[in-house]
C-alpha positions as a printed Julia matrix, in Angstrom:
246×3 Matrix{Float64}:
   8.66   -2.46  -14.6
  11.29   -0.14  -15.94
  14.85   -0.7   -14.81
  15.14    2.89  -13.45
  12.18    2.35  -11.05
  13.16   -1.15   -9.99
  16.53    0.42   -8.9
  14.66    3.08   -6.96
  12.53    0.41   -5.38
  15.52   -1.64   -4.39
  16.44    1.22   -2.37
  19.87    1.85   -4.32
  19.21    5.34   -5.5
  16.46    7.83   -6.23
  14.22    7.58   -9.24
  16.29   10.8   -10.84
  19.67    9.01   -9.7
  18.65    5.81  -11.04
  17.89    7.01  -14.65
  21.18    8.69  -14.7
  23.21    5.63  -13.64
  21.57    3.43  -16.2
  22.2     6.0   -19.08
  25.88    6.18  -17.86
  26.16    2.44  -18.29
  26.95    2.02  -14.48
  23.99   -0.68  -13.83
  24.26   -4.32  -14.76
  21.35   -6.63  -14.73
  22.28  -10.53  -14.0
  26.0    -9.44  -14.86
  24.86   -7.68  -18.29
  25.31   -3.88  -18.68
  22.15   -2.11  -19.46
  21.85    1.5   -20.78
  18.08    1.73  -21.32
  16.35    3.21  -17.99
  13.03    1.54  -19.43
  14.37   -1.98  -19.86
  11.76   -4.06  -18.25
  12.69   -6.09  -15.37
  10.96   -7.93  -12.63
  13.13   -6.67   -9.31
  12.36   -9.78   -7.16
  13.72  -11.97   -9.99
  16.97  -10.5   -11.03
  20.51   -9.38   -9.67
  20.84   -5.67  -10.05
  24.35   -4.06   -9.3
  26.0    -0.75   -9.47
  29.73   -0.25  -10.74
  30.21   -3.72  -10.49
  29.45   -4.0    -6.66
  27.77   -6.7    -4.99
  24.29   -7.57   -6.67
  21.01   -6.67   -5.07
  18.66   -9.55   -5.39
  15.33   -9.01   -3.74
  14.12  -12.02   -1.74
  10.45  -11.8    -1.56
   9.19   -9.9     1.48
   5.87   -8.56    2.43
   5.4    -7.09    5.87
   2.33   -5.47    7.64
   2.68   -2.02    9.68
   0.56   -0.39   11.99
   0.85    3.19   10.62
   0.3     5.67   13.47
  -1.45    8.76   12.88
   0.67   11.82   12.03
   3.02    9.68   10.0
   2.82   10.25    6.13
   3.22    7.36    3.62
   5.9     8.4     1.5
   9.61    8.07    1.49
  10.63   11.76    2.33
   8.65   14.52    3.27
   9.54   18.28    2.44
   7.81   19.34    5.43
   9.94   17.19    7.79
   6.98   14.89    9.19
   8.0    11.51   10.12
   7.22    8.72    7.38
   6.54    5.13    7.35
  10.24    4.39    6.23
  11.38    5.82    9.45
   9.76    3.0    11.24
  11.48    0.21    8.94
  15.07    0.31   10.01
  14.95   -3.38   10.79
  12.95   -4.53    7.63
  15.35   -7.17    6.11
  15.08   -5.64    2.16
  13.57   -2.58    0.76
   9.72   -2.59    0.43
   7.17   -0.12   -0.92
   3.59    0.73    0.45
   0.71   -0.91   -1.27
  -1.47    2.32   -1.71
  -1.32    4.9     1.11
  -3.17    5.99    4.21
  -3.34    9.62    4.78
  -1.88   11.65    7.51
  -4.68   11.42    9.91
  -5.42    7.82    9.22
  -3.92    4.78   11.04
  -3.91    0.95   10.95
  -2.98   -1.68    8.56
  -0.57   -0.83    5.74
   0.86   -3.6     3.54
   4.38   -3.09    2.27
   6.16   -5.36   -0.1
   8.83   -5.8    -2.84
   6.52   -8.19   -4.94
   5.62   -5.81   -7.62
   2.96   -8.28   -9.22
   1.28   -8.76   -5.95
   1.12   -4.95   -5.37
  -0.47   -4.12   -8.67
  -3.19   -7.01   -7.76
  -4.09   -5.71   -4.63
  -4.81   -2.19   -5.89
  -6.26   -3.11   -9.02
 -10.3    -2.49   -8.65
 -10.93   -5.71  -10.51
  -9.33   -7.71   -7.73
 -11.97   -6.47   -5.4
  -9.92   -7.07   -2.26
 -11.75   -5.87    0.71
 -10.41   -3.28    3.07
 -12.21   -2.85    6.22
 -12.09    0.32    8.34
 -13.17    1.22   11.96
 -14.55    4.9    11.52
 -16.04    7.6    14.03
 -17.81   10.34   12.73
 -19.72   13.32   14.15
 -23.42   13.06   14.65
 -25.82   10.28   14.12
 -25.46    8.01   10.98
 -29.02    6.51   10.18
 -29.73    3.4     8.57
 -30.86    5.46    5.6
 -27.46    7.02    5.25
 -25.74    3.66    5.74
 -27.87    2.14    3.05
 -27.23    5.19    0.74
 -23.36    4.59    1.2
 -23.83    1.14    0.08
 -25.72    2.03   -2.86
 -23.3     4.69   -3.93
 -23.28    8.38   -4.11
 -21.62   10.97   -6.03
 -18.89   13.03   -4.68
 -17.21   15.67   -6.93
 -18.41   13.66   -9.98
 -17.21   10.38   -8.83
 -19.16    7.54   -7.72
 -18.26    6.03   -4.36
 -19.78    3.04   -3.08
 -19.03    1.27    0.12
 -19.2    -2.71   -0.07
 -20.73   -2.74    3.58
 -21.54   -0.07    6.4
 -22.44   -1.46    9.71
 -23.44    1.2    12.32
 -22.2    -0.28   15.48
 -23.24    2.74   17.8
 -25.16    6.0    17.23
 -25.82    9.05   19.15
 -26.65   12.83   18.31
 -22.96   13.34   19.31
 -20.92   10.78   17.31
 -21.32    7.42   15.51
 -19.13    4.36   15.35
 -19.03    2.43   12.11
 -17.45   -0.54   10.22
 -16.89    0.32    6.54
 -15.66   -2.27    3.95
 -14.47   -0.97    0.69
 -13.31   -3.09   -2.55
 -11.24   -0.23   -3.99
  -8.61    2.04   -2.95
  -9.73    5.66   -4.02
  -8.16    8.84   -2.78
  -9.77    9.66    0.75
 -12.81    7.42   -0.12
 -14.06    6.88    3.45
 -13.73   10.64    4.42
 -15.2    12.08    1.3
 -18.32   10.05    1.21
 -19.23   10.43    4.85
 -18.4    13.95    4.38
 -21.01   14.27    1.67
 -23.49   12.81    3.89
 -22.86   15.53    6.52
 -20.67   13.47    8.79
 -17.04   14.47    9.3
 -14.8    11.65   10.12
 -12.94   12.18   13.31
 -10.86    8.92   13.79
 -10.51    6.49   10.83
  -8.32    3.18   11.37
  -7.78    0.23    8.81
  -7.88   -3.25   10.66
  -8.09   -5.47    7.75
  -6.92   -5.77    4.31
  -7.91   -9.09    2.54
  -7.32  -11.94    4.93
  -4.61   -9.97    6.66
  -5.78   -8.46   10.2
  -4.1    -5.66   12.29
  -4.74   -7.58   15.45
  -2.78   -6.53   18.36
  -0.02   -5.0    16.46
   1.19   -2.0    18.3
   1.29    1.57   16.61
   4.62    2.01   14.61
   5.35   -1.87   14.78
   5.59   -4.27   11.89
   5.47   -7.92   11.17
   6.62  -10.07    8.44
   4.1   -11.96    6.62
   5.01  -15.55    5.58
   4.5   -17.26    2.24
   1.86  -19.54    3.77
  -0.01  -16.62    5.48
  -0.16  -14.73    1.98
  -1.41  -17.97    0.36
  -4.28  -18.12    3.09
  -4.97  -14.36    3.24
  -5.13  -13.79   -0.48
  -5.97  -17.1    -2.31
  -6.55  -15.43   -5.69
  -3.26  -13.56   -5.59
  -0.66  -13.91   -8.59
   1.97  -16.67   -7.72
   5.59  -15.44   -7.8
   7.3   -16.07  -11.24
  10.25  -18.06  -11.71
  13.51  -16.33  -12.05
  13.64  -14.43  -15.6
  16.52  -15.33  -17.78
  19.36  -12.98  -18.16
  19.02  -10.09  -20.71
  20.74   -9.9   -23.97
């Protein structure tokens, strides 16, 4: 990724500040001064320092956070709402969210500093399943569940659920288990609204082989390398440390 973005992801500066720092010649990568903000680096493999200070080497770190409702998936919010980063004071190294959960959605959110892993998780070609528990207004029929699995057009976009299981249905509300393999914007809410069912509760409980389990809202846990290998057997393996730039 570009050096300016890597500096931002390491929590050393904002993206705008990082670009200025690089152009001013105040950033070194493995001890070498770099003045090109777009210089490509892999942040978890190099030592980045500002003004000759202690270099920051991002050790591999992936965590699972139980994002509560009412918390936004961003570093800062102009409206002053709480963010997921307010919940991560004790995380040992800066991490970034893999995708987003919207304000009203709770559940499992992966955050990592492994950029290759994050890109692989969000690539539709990877087909990594995400499982949601969903409550909607009204009775969801088997026919509607099948239609969601076959794919429906919403605002000119084809949205398809890998699986929809109706756990309970009444005239008042229905409880569903919805599995997706792509992370499109507000996909669950949009596809169900298109069938006449407003989502009243949405919680992600699994991403690949990682489960939310009993993790309390607002709490997080670090995922070990062994757990990641078991949960995502097809994920790209971390690269060896890159050589110093010339």
